[in-house]
N, C-alpha and C positions, 0 to 999 in steps of 0.2 A: 256286698260291694257296691251295688247300685245305690243303696240307701246312703252309704258314706259319701258317694259323689254328690248326691242330691243335697245332703247336709252341708258339705263344703261349698257347693254352688250357692245355696241359700245364704250362708254366712257371708260370702263375698258380695252377694247382692245387697245385703243389709248394710255392710260397712261402706259400700259405695255411696249410700245416701246420707251417711253421717256428715255433719257440718264440722269442719275443723278450722279453728282460728290460729293462724300462724304468721310468721314473718319469712318471706322468701330470702334466699341467700343474697340475691342482688339488691335487696332493699336495705341491707345492713349498712349503716353509714350514709344513706342517701339523704336523710333529713336530720341526722344527728351525728355527733362526734364525741369522742372521749379522749381526755388527756390525763396522763398519770405522772405524779411527782413524788418526791421523797422528802422534801423539806430542806432546811438549812443544814449543810454538812458540818458536823462537829469533828469527825475523825475520818481520814482517808488513807487507804493503803493501796499500793500496787499489788495485785494478786501475784504472790510469789510463785505460784504454780504455773502461771502464764502471764508475766508482768506486762507484756506488750499488747495484751488483748482485753484485760478486764481491770476494773477498779473495785475495791471493797470500801463501802462507806457506812457510817452511822450518822443519824441526824437527830435534831432535837424534837422531831415528831415521833420518836420511838420507832424508828424504821432502820432496818439493816437491808442493804441492797448491794447488788453487783451490777456494774454499768459497763457496757461495751465501749472500749476505747475508740473504735473506729467511727461510731455514729452517735454515741451518747444515749442509746436506748437502754432500757432496764432489762438485764438478763434475768434476774429474779429479785423479788422484794418480799421481805418478811415484816409485817406490820404487827408490832406488839401491842399490848393493851394501851388504850389512850388515857390511862391514869398513872398513878405512881407505881403500880405493879409492873408497868412496861418500861419504866425509865431505864435507859442504858447508862449505867454508872461508869463503867470502864470496859475496854476491849483490848485485845492483843492479837496480832496476826503473825504467824510464823509458818513458813512452808505451806502445807495444805490444811492448816488448822486455824480456826477463827473462834476464839473463846471470849467470854465476857461475864461481868457481874451486872445483874439487873434487879429492878424493883427495890431500890434503896438498900442493897446488900442482902436481899432475901434469896436470890437465886444465882447459881453459877451454871452457865450454859455453854455448850459447844455446838457450832453449826458446820455443816458441810459446805466447803467453799464452792463446789461445783453447782449445787442445786439450792443451797440455802436451807435445806432441811435440818431439823434439830437432831444432833447426834446423841446427846445426853443432857440431862438436867439434874441438878442437886438442889434441894431446898435447905438453906442454911438456917433461916428463922422465919417466923410469920409476921414480924413487926419490922417496918422499914426504919432505918437509921442512916444518917449522913456518913459519908466516908467510904470509899471503895477503891480498889486497885487490883490489877491482875497481871501476871507475867507467866511466861513459859520457861521452865528450867530444863535445859538439855533438850532431848527429843521425846520425852515420855512423861513429863510432870508439869502440872498446872499449879501455880501458887496464887491463891486468891485471898485478898484482904477484905474483910468487912468490919462492921462496927463490933462484932462479937468475937473476932479472932482471925487467925491466919490458918488457911486450910490448904492441904496438898491433895490433888486428885490425879488419877491416872489419865493421861491425855487421850488414850484410846477409848476407854469405856466409862470414865468418870467415877471410878471407884475410889473412895477416900483412903488415903495412905496414912496421914497424921494430921493433927491440928493442935494449936495452942491458943489459949485465951489471952486477951489483951487487958491491961489495967486501965479500964475506962470508967471506973465507978465515979470518978470526979467530973465526968463530962468531957474527957479528952476525946477528940475526934481524930482517928487514924485514917489517913488518906494516901499514904505512899508505902509501897513495898518494893524492896530492892533485893535482887538475887545476885550475889557476888561470890563466885566460887562455890564453896560448900556452906555458905552463910546466907541466912535470910534476915533482912532488916526491915522492921516496921517503924514508920515515923508518924507521930501524931502531935497535935497541939491543943492546948487549952487557952482560949482567948483571954488575953490580959494576964497570963500566968507563966506558962512554960511550954517547952517542946520536949516530948517524950520519945526516947529511942529504945526499942526492944530488939535484941539480937537473939537468934536461935540457930542451932546447927542443922545439918541436913536431915535429922530425924525428928525435927520439931521440938527439941528440948531447948528451953530458954537458957542462954548462956550469960546474958547481961541485960541490965535495964537501968536507965538513968534519965533524969529530967534536967533539962538545961533551962535556966531562967530566961524568959522572953516576955517581959511585961508589955512590950509594944505590939505583940502579934494579935491579930484579930481574924475574923472570918473572911474579910475582904483582902487580907494581905496576900500579895503575889509571891509564891515560893516555887522553886524548882530544884530537882536533884541533878547534879552535874557529875558525869563520869562515875556514877555509883559510889562516889567517895565524899561528896560535898553536898551540903544543903544550903541554898542561897535564897534569901528573902529580901524584899524591898520595903523599907519603911517610908510611907508616903509623906508624913508630916515633916520629917527632917531630911528627906531625900538622901537616905543612906542605905547602902547595901549591907546586909547582915550575913556573914559567912560562917558556917559551922563545918568543921572537919569531922566527918562521921567515924573516922578511925580513932583519932586521939584528941579531938578538940574538946576542951572542957566548957568553953563559953563561945558565944557568937562574937565574931570580930567585925566591928563596924568600919565601913569605908564610905566617906562622903563621895557622892557621885561627881561632884565638881573636881575632886582630886584626880579623877580619870579623864578629865577634859570633856565631860558630857554635860549637856544642858537640856533638861526636859522641856518639851513644848506642849505637853498634855499629860494625861494619866500614864504613869510608867507601869509597864507590865513585863514580867519575865516569861519567856517562851522557850521551849526546847527547839534546837536547830533542826531537828528531824524526829519523826516518830518511828524510825527504823533503827533501833539499837541505841547504845549509850555513846555519847560524844563528849569530848573534853571541852567543847565550846558551848556557849549559851547565847541566846538572842535576847536583847533588851530593847523593848519598844518605847521610845522616848516621846512619841507623838503619832499622829495619824500617818505621816509619811516621813518618819525619822527613826532609824534603827542603828544598832551597833552590835558587834560580835565581841563577847567577852570570853576570856579563858583564865583558868586558875592554874598558876604555876607556883609550886612550893608555898601553898596556903596564901598566895597573893593574887589579887585580881588584876588582870591586864586587858587592855583593849586591843583586840586583834585587828579590827577594822571598823571605822566609822562609816555609816551608810546614810548620809544626808539625802533627802528627797526620795529615799527608797521606802516603799510601802510593804513589800513582801520579800522574804528571803528564806532560803533553805540550804542546808548542807547535805550533800549526797555523795555517794562513793562511785568511783570509776576505776576499776582495776586497783583496788586498795589505795586509791588516791582520793583525798577529800576535796570536793569541789563545792564552792559557794555559788549559788544562783541567786541573782537579785533582779527585782523588777521595779522600775520607776516610770512615772508618767512623763513623757517627753512632748506631749501635744494633746489637743482636745480629743483626738481619736487615735492616739498612738502610745504604745508602751515600749520601753527599751529593756531587753533581756541581756544581762551581762553575766559571764561566768569567770570565776577566779580560782586559781590554784591556791588553796587555803594555806599550804605549807610555805610556798614561795611568795604568795601575794600577787603573782603575775596574772594578767588577764588572758583568758583563753579565747582566741580569735574565732574558733568554730562556733562558739556560743554567743557571739555578739549578734543580736538580731533585733529588728524592728517588728513589732507586733501591732497589727491593726485592731484597735479596740474601740467600740462605740462609746460616745459620751454618756450614755444612759446606764452605765454599770458602776460608776464610782471608781474608787481605787481598789486594786487587788490587795487583799490583806493576808492571803495564804497562797503558797506555791508548793506544789508537790512535783518534783522532777524525777525523770527516769532517763539515765544516760546509757549509751551503748557505743562501743567502738566498731565502726564500719570496716568493711574489707579493704577500702582504700586508705585506711588510717585516720580518717576524719571522725569527729564525734557527732553522733546523732542523738536526738533528744525528743522526748515527749514531755509536755508540761501541763499539769492540771492547775487551773487558777480558780480561786474562790474570791469573789468580789464583795463589796459592801452591800450590794443589792441582793445578796444571797445566790447569785447566779454561779454556775459551775461551767467553766470553759476548758476546751482542750486545744492546746497549741502544738503543732508539729509541722515539720517540713517548711522551711523558709519563713517562719514566723506567721503562718496563716492559722486563723482560728477555724478548726474543722467543724466544731459544733458548740452550741451554747444551750444549756438547760436553765430556763428561767424558773428557779425554785421559789421565787417570791410569790408565784401563783398559788402556793400552798398556804398563803397568809392573807387571803382576801378579806377586806373589811367592808367595802361598799361596792355595789354594782348598779349600773344604769344602762338600759338599752336605748340608744338614740336612733331616730329615723335618719336614713341616709338622704342626702340632698337629691333634688330632682335632676333629670338629665338636662343637657344644654338646650334641647328643643323645648322642653317643658318650662325651662327658665325664661325662654323668650316669650312664651305665652304669659307668664307672670309679669314680665316687663310691660307687655302690651296692655293688659287689663289693669296693671297697677298704676298707670299714669293717667291723669285726668287733664293734663295741660296740653297734650298734642292735638293738632287739628285733624280733620278727617283724612287729608292727604297723607300725612305722616303715619297715621294709624293703618291706612291701606297699604303703604309701602312695607311697614313692619309685618302686617299679616302675610303679604306676598312672600317676603324673604323667609319668614318662619316656615311657610308651607313648602317652599323650595328646599329649605334645609332638611325638613322631614323627608321629602322625596329622596334627597341625596343619601340620607342615613339609611333609608329603606333599601335603596339599590345597593349600597355597600354591604349591608347584611346579607342580601340575597347572593351577591357575588362571593362573599365569604363562605356561605353554605355550599355553593357550587364547587369552590376550590377545596373544600374539606378542611381538616385540621392541619394547621401549619406547625412545624417543629423547628427548633433551632438547637444547635450544639452548644453544650456548656462544659467548660473544663472544671474538674473537681480539684480539691486541694492536693490530691495525690497525683495529679497529672493526667488522670484518665479522662476520657471524653464520653459524655452520655447525652442522650436526647431528652429534651424537656419540652412539654407543651407550652406554647405561647399563650398565656392567659391575658385576656383583655382587662387590665386593671381598672381602666376608667369605667367599664361596664359594671364591674364588681362594686365600685364605690358610688353607684347611683341607685336610686330607689327602684325596686322592681314593681311589677303590676299590682301585687297584693301586699306590698310593704312587709314581706316576710324576712328580708335580709336587713340586719341592723348593725350598727357599730356598738359593740359592747365596751363600755368604759369601766375599767377595773382599778380600784385603789387598794393597795396592800399595806400592811403594817410595817413592811420593810422600807417604806417611803417611795415605792416605785408605782408609777401609774402606767396603765396599758390601754391601748385601743386595739380591740380584737374584732376580726370579722366573724360574724355569726354563721357565715356560710361554711367555713372550714376550720375555724379556730385559729387561724394564722394571725400573728401580731402585725398590725398595720403601723403602729408607732408606739414608742415608750419614752418615759421621762423619769429620771431619778432625782429625788430630793433627799440628800443625806441627813438633813436636820429635822425632817418631818417625823413626828411620832403621834400616835393616837391619844385621844382623851381617855382617861382611865378613872371613871367614877364608879358607878355600879356595874358597868361593863365597858370594855374597850370599844371605841368608835372613831371612825374618820368620816364625817359627813360629806356626801357628794350632792351638790345642788345643780339641777338643770335649770339655769336661768332663762335660756331661750333655746327653742328647738329650731329645726330646719324649716318649719312651716312659715317663717316670716321673711321670705326672700324680698330684697337682697341682703337683709341683715344676717350676718353669719351666726351659727349656733354658738352658745356659750355655756360652759360649765364652770363650777367653782368647787374647790376642795378646801375644807377647813380642818386644821390640826393644831398641834402645839409644837413649839420649838423644843428640841431635845435637851438643850442646856438651860435656857432662860425660862421656859415654861410659858412664854408669851404665845398668843395666837398667831398662826401662820395661815395665810390665804393664798391660793394659787388659782387663777382664772385662765381658761384656755379654750381653744376650739376643739370640741370632742371628735370631729371628723378627721382633722389633720394633726391634732396634738400640738399645734403651735400656740404658744402663750400670747396673751395680749401684748400690745406694743410697749406698754409701760410696766409690765410685770417682770420682776427679777426671776432668773432661772431657779433660784432656791426658794421662791415664794415671797410674798409680801409680809414683812414682820409688822404685826398690828400694834406692838408696843404695849399690850395689856393682856391680862389673863381673861380668857373668854369663859363666862359663867353659863351662858345659854345663847343659842342662835337658831334661827329658823328662816325659811324663805317665805316671803309674802306673796299671796296670790295675785295682787294687783300689779298690772304692767304699767311701765312708763310709755312715753311717746315713741320709744324705739322697741317696744314689745319685750322689754327686759324686766324680769322679776328681780326685786331687790332682796338682800339678805339683811336681817335685823339682828344685831349682836348686843349682848349686855355683858359688861365687864364686871370685875369683882367689886367695884364701887357703885354698882347699879346704874352706871352711865350707859346710855343707848348709843350705838354706833350703827352706821348704815354703809353697805357696800352694794354698788359703787356709790361714791359721794354724790353723783348727780341724782340719785334716787331719794335724796334727803327731802326734796320738796314734796314728793309723793307721800313719803312717810309722815311728814308734818300734816298733810291734808287728811290722811286716813288714820291719824294717831288714835282716835277714839275706838277703833276696832282692832287695835293691836294689843294682844295679851300674850303672856308667856308663863310657863310653869317651871320652877327650878327645884331640883331635888337636893336637899341638904343632908348628906349621909351622916355627917358628924353628929347631928342632932336628931336625925330620923324625922325630918320635917319636909312637907311639901309646901312651897311658897308660891303664891300667885302674884304676878305683877302686871300692871297696865302701863302703857307708854303715854307720858304726858306730852303737852304741846311743845315744850322745850326739850323734848327727847330725853327724858329721864325715866327710870323705872320706879314706879310707885307700888309698894306692896299693898294689895287689897284683900288678901286672904291667906290663911295658912292652915294646914292640917297636920296634927301631931300623931305620928304612927307609932310612938312609944319605942324608941331605939332599944331600951333595956329588954324589951320582950321580943322584938323581931327586927329583921334587917331588910331594907328595900333591895330587891334583886333586879327588878326590871321595870321599865315604863314603856308602853307601846301605844302609839297613836295609829290612826288609819293612814293608808297611803294617799298621797296628795293627788294622784292621777286616777283614782278609782271612780268609776261611774256607776250610779245606782239607777237601773232602768225602771223597776217597778216600785211604787211607793207603798204597796200593800200586798197582802196575800189573800187570794180568793179561797174561801172556805167551802165546805161541801154544801152548806145551805145557801150558797150564792151571796153571802155577806162578805165584807172585806175587813181583814184584820190589818190595820195600818202599822207600818214599821216605825220604830223609834230611831230616827236617823239623826244623830247628834254629831256634827263634824268636829266638835271640840272635846269629845269624850276620850279619856285616856284610861288605859288598863294598867294598874299598878300591882305588882306582885311582891309580897313580903313573906319571908320564911323565919321561923323561930323554933325554939324548943319548948315543949309543954311539960313542965315538971310535975304537973298533977297526974299525968298518965305514965309516970316512970315506974319501972319495975327492976328487980334485981337481975333478971336474966337479960332483958333487952335494953335497960337504961332508960333515960328520958326520951319520950316520944317527940316527934317533930310535927309541925303543922305548917300549912300553906294558907295564906290569906289573899284573896282576890278583891281588889277595889276598882269600881268604875267611877271615875271622878270627872266632873265637868271642869276643864282646865281654865275656864273663864270666871266662873263663880265659886269654884272650890266645893261645890255640892257633891256629896257622896251619893251617887245614883243607886249603887248596889254594892253590897259587901257579902262575900262568900267565904266560908272557912272549911278547910279540910283537915281534920285531925288524923294523926298517925299517917301523915303524908310528908314527902320531901321532894325537893327538886332533883335535877334541874327542870324548870318549868319553861316550856316553849309555848308561845302565844301567837294566835292568828286573830287579828282584829279587822273585820270587814263588814260593810253595810251595817246591819243591826244585830250582828252576832259575834260572839267571841268563842273560840275553841282553844283549849289549853290542855296540857298533859302534866302528869305528876306520877310519882311512884307511891303506891299504896303499901305502907309498911306492914299493915295487918294481914293483907292478902298476898303480899310479896309479888306484886305484878304492876305493870304499867296500865294506867287508866287515862281516858280522855273524857273531859267534861265540856259541855256546850251550854252557852247562855244565849238566848234570843230575846230581844227587847221589842215590845210592841206598845203603841199608844192606846190601842183599843179599837173599837169599831167606829170611832169618830176621830177625824184628823184635826189637830188644833190649828195648823198653818200649812197650807198647801203650796205656798210660794217659796219661803225661805225659813230656815231654822234660826232662832235667836236664843242664846243662853239667858238673856235678860228677861225674856218672856217665854221661858221654857214651859212645856206642857206639864201636866200632873205626873206623879211618879209612874214610870212605865211598868207595864206588865212584864215580868221576867219569867220566862220558861227555861227550865234547865233539866239536864239529864246527863248521866255518866255511862260510859261504855268501857269495855275491856279491850285493851290492845294486846293481841296474842303474841307480840314480839316487841323487843325494845327498838327505839328509834333514836336517831341523831337529832333531827329537827323536823319541822313541818312548815308548809306554806299553802296558799290557795291560788288558784288560777285567776287571771284578770284578763278581760277582753275589752274591745274597743268601746262598745256601748253598754256593756253589762247585761245584755239580753241572754247570753248563753248561760246555762246552768253551771254552777261552780263545782270544781273538784278540789279535794284536799290532798296535797302531796305529802307523803311521808318518806323520809330518808331512813331506810331500815338499816340496822347494824350489820346484818348479814350481807349488805352490798346492794340491795334492790332499792328502786325508787317506785313506790306504790302510789297509784292514782285512784282515789276513792271518791265516788260521787258524794256531794254534801248531803244528799237525801238520806244517806246512812247515818249521818251525825245530826239528826233532827230531834230536838227535845219533844216534839209532838207525836213521835212514834208511839202508837197505843199498844198496850199489852194485849187487850182484846179489841180487835178491829170492829168498828161500827160501820153502818151504811154510809155515813158522811165521810169518814176517813178513807173508806175504800173508794168512794167516788172522787175524793180529792187526790188519791194516788199515794197516800202515805204508807211507807213500809212498816209492818208490825214490828214491835220492839223485840230485839234479841240482844242480850248483854254483849256478846262478842262481835266485834267488827270483822267482816269477812276479809280474808287475804287471799286473793286469787292470783295464780301465776300469770294469767292473761292480763292482769292489771299492773304488772311490773313493766313500766314503760322503758326501762333500760335493758330489757331481755337478759342476755348473758354478760353484759358489760358491767360487771360489779364495780361499785365505787365505794370508797371507805373514808371514814372520819369526816363526814360531811358536816359543815358548820352553818350552812345557809342555803336557801333555795330562793332564787329571784325569778319572778314571772313578769312578763311584759305583753301587752296586747299587740296583735298583728293587724294588718289592714283588713283581714277577714274576721268577721265577728265570731266565727266558729272556732278560731284558732288562738291559742295562747302559747307564747314562747317561754321555755323553761331552761334555766341554767342552775344546776346544782354544783356547789363549789365546796372545797375542803382540801383534803390531800389529793383528791382527783377532781377533774372537771367533767361534767356531762351536759351537753346541750341537745335539746330536742323540741319538737312541736307536739302539742296535745290538743285534741278536740273533745272537750267534755260532753258535748251534745252531738257528737259526730260531725262530719263536714257537710252541713246542710246548705251552704251557700256557694258551692262549687261543684261542677259536674266531675264525676270520677274520671281517672285517666283512661280507663278501658271503655268509656262511653262510646257507643257505636254511632258516630256522626253520619256515616254513609247510609246506614239503615234508616235513621230518622229522616235524612234528606230524601231518600227514595219514597218513604211513606208520605212525606209532605207533597212531593211531586205527584204521586199517585192520587192523593186526595184532591189536589188542584185539578188534575185531569178529570177525575170523577165528577168534581163540582161543575166543570165546564160542560162535560157531556150531559150530565143530568139537567143542567140549565137549558141546553139546546133541546133535549127531549121534552122537558116540561113546557118550553115555549111552543114547540110543534104540537104537543098534545092540546095545549090551550087554544091554538089557532084552529086545529081540526074540530075541536068542540064548539068553537064559535061559529064555524061554517055550518054545523048541524043545526 
């Protein structure tokens, strides 16, 4: 018994000395935040099991989700595969069931509405094909249509009841299934030929099959089923509606749209009036904000109601009465909701509401209403709105928007972190030292007023601390009153002591621009440009240029976004203040139409007299343009140092241009990468704001290996198929080529080839090294390779690098490592002066964000360590890269479908700011070399003060004693 007690005591004593690295509960969210999104909503249903509390949605990001109606938060979210296996082709919701066809018709699935858990799944086929639809028949049967046939499953357990194949050997695409009584109808079309209709009975036995000639139909033709009895299509070139009676119609019956009194103002699209059941009406969209309601009566089309200036409409039911809800813009920040009794055409006064809507959302194009009769007889409503900027809003109770989900955040293209402006007192110091024309008296008065202002601010802060936190009452949209802390917005929007708080400027492919506070992730401002679309060459991009920062007071900061017009293809440029979001005085809200197609653009490092960096653009005719126009004189002066590289995907060429004195692009070199053999996938340059602290690397023998730091170096990635390594089992093998090319001279500095490898390839290009990943087909794993370039032990030029007088071929060291798990993307940290050791950040597929020191990805890691390598501190080579749970910087805040990681320096050299973005956002701070420039929060200031005082006292006492001793010695 005594020995057991001794053993337990010894065990507890040992565990007490163990070092544990952890995150305290109160530290969660202190320096980081997470935001979760679902993407652009494609289908929305009110949860029929509890319609007033939840929404069920599917998105184009392969996400199914349930959203709380009262605050817009996500109740549950199911993220399917981010490839064609996870594509949601069709879904249907009825009662407590949510069923769908996924993966290009490969899978039929059912999910639980309460939790989102998968109830059952059936695999139809292993090859994806276009065309799918799904319906629920009765209360126990699922009818699913895929490319291969129509299938019937038990709604409860997914057991197959029957199936029948479809006649699609000629390429007919079936994309509609109708359940009408005991009959199942499948509708398909063959572009430029015919429409096929297949009918079957309740047992899955085909009863009839016929093909209707339709030479005008194509993949883009807009078609809809009306009242389960008609098939209506719109022929764009002749502006005619083609109507087919599914019961007895032998041919399509054309009707010119002008005969109905309708005039298109844009692309005409047919839409169902609701996703809840079959209606005899149909919605026709004539333009961006021009709709009409059609109805088919005795095989004839009729216009029920024209809706000019209406951008969104829906038909819903209230006590077996059909109600039409319409939305139209009535002001810059106002929408008008109107309800009509569809049978009588009269307006419903209870549904006439004004809705406050910000100008940064565009027009609403989808409306989903839920109506209920109140106890006092009035009509209550909830309205979900989907706008052009992908946002989802909920309107309820007197036209108030109770919440808004900015789903455009799931489509981020570019990110920059901008320093916040200095405070008012600091700005006064800038004014004092920035002027050289004031006399000594004026400067003395300025200094005195500045110090008095500082004293006033200090006293106000101390008074605020003594008073404690102040609160104010705020009324919610539901009439309830709650307390909210009074935040000092001005203090949040000024630079902090260590420049850790930034303004995050975000550009999305939806055409929406955001200014976000890095402290809490709240949106400070937003702006929507409906015509803005990204460039789409080898990859989609919307460049964001920081032309001037907040460092040049009193000049305001300035950023510029470059994109293309959605319709004309011309370049569109939008310049604005990144702190306030306000556009320049001469800048249109929709952006400046450049009037030409942009072939290449970049920002010049040279500033003008207003500390503004210009943007050089080249159009499709090789003519050079400059923004702002006032920068043209600077561009003419430095034209000899302006070069640009253009990728020609059609020919597989890299072309180099220089800017002539008359501002024209002159081709000076080209590199043919053989388009027939490979395709250019990506081109990556170094970041413009990166600083290189050390020019070399000190070796173990005390010599220096100088880095090859070429600011004009570009990494080009190309992929292709290697027919020479093909086999009957695996087919042709893939390969990846890596080129390091000097963009000024066109010189290929290095070329690397990886056989039996394929992308996607993610690249980090920093200082003198390149890190990239690829999939090794032979070993079936992800691998990471690193290239480091050195000039040697003698430096050719210690002042500035010039491509015209470039050094000899660099020494290229390379090595490969095994990634033990798949990743989305990767990036590297960046700091203020580049002194801190770098870390490589990996966005893992399982949801983690891994921070790995660059020392692990070093091509000089030896297999057998030597005395010199051990003295240098190089880690011995091990093929696998370590993945430690302690290195996961987002701990348990899993983030998914990450497409990019942006890092930015802080005022502290030890700290780098990180924003990972994709379907989710995660912001945090990292210290790759620990926080070496700031004392810890738990540093004992009182103890060190007491020690210092004690040392001073001891010094004084010993000084006295030493003086007395010397005096006594002198008297002897």
